[in-house]
N, C-alpha and C positions, 0 to 999 in steps of 0.2 A: 580424671575423665568425669564428664558432667554426667548427671541422670540420664538426659537426653541421649548423650552419645551410646551410653550403655545399653538403653532400650532399643536403640538402632541396630546395635551388634546383635541383639537377639533375635530380630526380625527374619522371617523368611523372606530373604532378599528376593527370591524369584517371584514369590506371590505378591509382594510389594510392588514390584516393577510391573508385573501384569495388571494390577490395578491402577498403577499410575498410567500404563497405556490406555486402559478402558477410560480413566478421567479425561485424558487428552482426546480421545475420541469423542465423548460427550461434549467437550468444550469445542472441538471443531463443528460438531453438529449445532451447537448454539449460535456460532458465527454463520454457518452456512444457512441456517433457519432465517437469521436477520436478513441475510443476502436474498435468501429465496423471497422473503417478504417484499424486498425491493423489486425483485422481478415480477412479481405479482402486482404490486401498486403500480409500476410504470408500464406494464404491458410488454416487458421483454420476451416471456414465455410465448403470449400470444403473437408476438412478431416472429418469433422463431418457428412457431407451429405453421404459420402461414406460407412460410417460404422454405427454401432449401438451407444448406450448410452456410454459415457466415463467418465472415471475420469481424473482428471488434468494430473496425470502421464502418462495415456494412450494418450492423445492429444499430450502431449510435446514430447513424443516419436515418434508419427506418424508425426510431423511436425517439428521434428528436433530444437525444441525451448527448453528453460527453464522452467521447471514446476512451479518455485516460480512465475513466471510473468504470465503464464497460468492460474494459480490457482486464481488470483484475476480477471482476464479477464473473466472467467468463471462466477464467482459471479457478476460482473457487468452485462454481458449480459442476464444473468437470471433475474436480478432485473428490467432489462429493457423490458423484455418480449420477447426477441430475441431468448433465450434458454430456455428449459424447465429442471426442476431439481427434480429428484426423491430422496426424503431424506432417503427413505429405503434403496435404493442401493448406494446412494451417486454418482450418476451419472447424467451427463447432455446429453441432446439431442436436436437436431435440427430438428423442425417437418418438413415433406415434403413441406408444404406449405411456411415454412419461407426459406427453401432451394431454392426454386423456385425463390425468391427475391435476396437471398444473395450469393448464390453458384452456380446456373445453369446459365452459360453465354448464353446458348441457350433458355433460357426460355423467353417469352413474358413479364414477371413479373420482370426480373431482373434488378435490382437498384444498382448494384455493383459500376458502373462507377460514380454514383452520390457521393459516398464515397470519390472516387480519386479527382473528380472534384471540390467539395466544400473544401476539405481540402487544395486543391491548392490556392482556391479563398482566403481561410481564411488568406494565408500568405501575401495577398497584402492589408489587413487592414490598416496598417499604411501608405501606399502610398495612398489609397482612402480616408484616414482621410485629408491628404494633399489636396487632390484634391477637396474637400469640402470648404475647406479655399481659395484655388488658382482660383478654376473654371476651372483649366486645366483638362486632361483626362488621361487615361492610356491604351495604345495600348495592344490588344490581346497578341502579340508577347512579351510584357513585364512580363507577367504572368509566374509562375511557370510551367515547361513543363508538370507536372502533370494534368494540366488543359486540354491540348490537347487530350492526351490519354483517360482521364477521360471523356470528352466530346464524343469521339467516342464510348466508351463503353455505356455511358448512352443512347445515342439516337440510338445504334444499335438495341435494340429490337423492337423498333416502325419501323424502315425500314424494319425489317427482317419480321414482322408480319402484319404490317398495309399498309405499301407502295403499294404492289401490289394488295393484295385483296381488299383494301377498299379505299385508297386515290385516286389513279389513276383512278379506275372505277367511282368515282364521278363526273368525267367529262365526259359527253355524248360521246361515240364514241372513246375515248383516248386509250384504251387498244387494239382495233381492229387496229388503225393506227400504234400502237407500235408492234403489231405482225407483220404487214405486211412490215414494214421497215420505220423508221422515223429517224429523226435528233435530237438530244436532247443537249441542254446546261444544266448543273447542276452547278449553279452559288453559290459561298459560301460553296463548296462540303467538306472543311476540310479534313479529312483523307480519303475521298472517298466511305465510306460506301454505301451511297444512291445511287452513282453512280455505284458502282459495283452489288448492288441488282438489279437494274433495267436492267443492261448489260447482267446479267446472265438469267433474265426472258424473255428478249426480244433480242434473237440473231441476229435478221436481222435489228435491228436498230443500230446506233452509238450514243455514248454516250460521250460527252466531259466534263470533270470535271474542274472548274476553281476556284481559291481562291488566295487571296493576300498573304496569309502565306506561304512562301516557304517551310518550314520545313513541314507543313500539305501536301502539295503537293508531297514532297519527299516520306513521309509516305504512300500516296495514290498509288503512282508509287510502291513501294515496296509491298504493300498489293496486288496490281495487279499481280505482279510477283508470290509471295508466293502461291496464288490461283490458279496457273495453267494459260496457254495462254487464255487471253481474248482479242480477235483480234477487238472487236467492242468497245473498249473504250480507251480514253486518256486523259492525265491531262496535266494542263499547270496553270503556276502561272501568274495572272493578277488581275487588279483592276475590280471590279463588273461593273464599268461603262465603261469598255473598253475592254471587252472580245471580242476575235475575232470569226469571222465567220457570216454567213447570213443564211436565209432560214431555220431557225431552226423550227420544227414543235411544239415543246415543249421546253420551258425554265422553269427551277424550281428554286426556293429560298426555301430551307429547313432550317427552324429556324435560319435565318441569316439576313433577311431585317433590322429587328429592330437593329441590331448591327452596322449598316452602318452609316458613317457620312455623306453621301449623298446619301439616297435611292431614291431620286427622279431621279437622273442621273442613278441609276441601275436599275429603272424601264424603263427610257426612252431608254435606250441602248436595254432592253429586247424587247420592242416594235419595235426597229427599226429592230432588228435581225429576228424577226418572218418572217416565210413563210406566204403565203395566208392562211387563216384558221388556222394559228399557236395559241397557247394558253400557257399563263403563268401560273404556279402554284405556289402559295406562302402559305407555311405552317409556322404558328406562333405559339407560346405558347398560352395556353389559358388564357383569360382575360375577365373581366366584361365589361358591356356596362358604368357602373358608377363607381366611385371611390369606393364606398361601397360594390359593387358586388366582389371586390378582398379581401375582409375580411373574409378569409377563409384559410385552410392550403395551398392550391395552390397558392393563391395569395400571402400569406406570403412567400413561397418559391421562387416565381418568382421574387416578386419585390425585395427581397434580392439579386438573381442573378443579377439583373438589377442595383443594386447600387454597387455592387462588381466587375462587369465585363462589361455588356452589354452597359449600359449608358456612362461609362467611355472611352469605346473604340471609341463609337460614337463621343463623344465630341473631342477626340484626332485625329479623323481622318476627321471631317468634323465640319458642323454647324447646323446639324440636328439630334436630337437624340430622336428617337422614344421610345426607351426603351422596356424591356420585357414584360409589360402588357400593351402595346399600344391597344386601343379600335379598334374595326372594323371600326369605323367611321374615325379613325385617320390613318389607314392603307390604306382606301379606298381613302382618300384625297392625300396620297403620290402617290398612284398608277395612280390616274387621273392626277395630277401634271405632271406625268412622261409619259403621253399618254396612259394610260390603262384606257380608259374611262368606260369600262364594268368591273364591279367587283362585286362579290358574294360569300358569304361563301357557300360551297358545303357539307362540312363535318365537323365532330368534334369528338374530343374523350375528356376523362376527362382532358387531358393535352395538347392538340393540337387543332388548328383551320386552316382548308383548304380552301383556296381560289381559285377561277378561275379568271383570269383577261384577258381581250383582248382589243386590241386598239378600 
């Protein structure tokens, strides 16, 4: 008998089979995720959301796709619980609650951007594997372009539905100051969604969006133009540790501080750029106080994003890698090292933590 055979005989077979079943479930989820990405890309979900139950022929006709592919796609999506199937009518439907997540770009529950974002990240797996061995990093700009638009779409619902009514009011007196007229720097603004949401809500304030990714700044400028004249907003490409201007009443870091290779310098620049009584708002992904606090679906998702994108970018651009699931304590240490000695969590959602920081 071989060593492998003897070891197999000593296994707890029920436990091994249970884990094998879990693995197959995860494998099926990966296949379903790829199929869901196709549904998002080709507007299959949107077509189903706008009509009633459909057959594969009807959905293919409505979306100018080939029925033979749509047939299997519908089976996959129903098997995963994304769609419902009526065996009597042999038609598939997208429940309204599922459409809010998969099809409605204006919904606070929309997650379509996550499909685009993670499909782009998965394409970096071979490069990230090499990073594991070399210890080097991979810059944000080196990823598939789908990451940039997917990130915009993924974070847009939170900015549209939580930023103005929930996050900003968590800092005492901040909305009043913004309504009266304030100067704001949105550092790491990406495609500028957060900047534009604030600029439209507070027309008497001026908002400057900064990001070191030139293509994202170009997209932000384009978005500002397409949305009509926004006179109180501007965008500029620059490093977080060297953004221009001073006397800002508010400096924001939305889901970006953990990506930076030198977050201490970014915080130091923010502290220097503040006006008297100015404040820094730092929004970071949700994470636990301990390692084991992250052993849940959100922790699994965010730590995966950290492996595939956030930590490699930080390593490639500096010598300090916070990672996506940095604890409150780790974030506070960075803020204080940068001169933001007052640091506290003021708000949270299932996916985000909001911090107030001051010199």
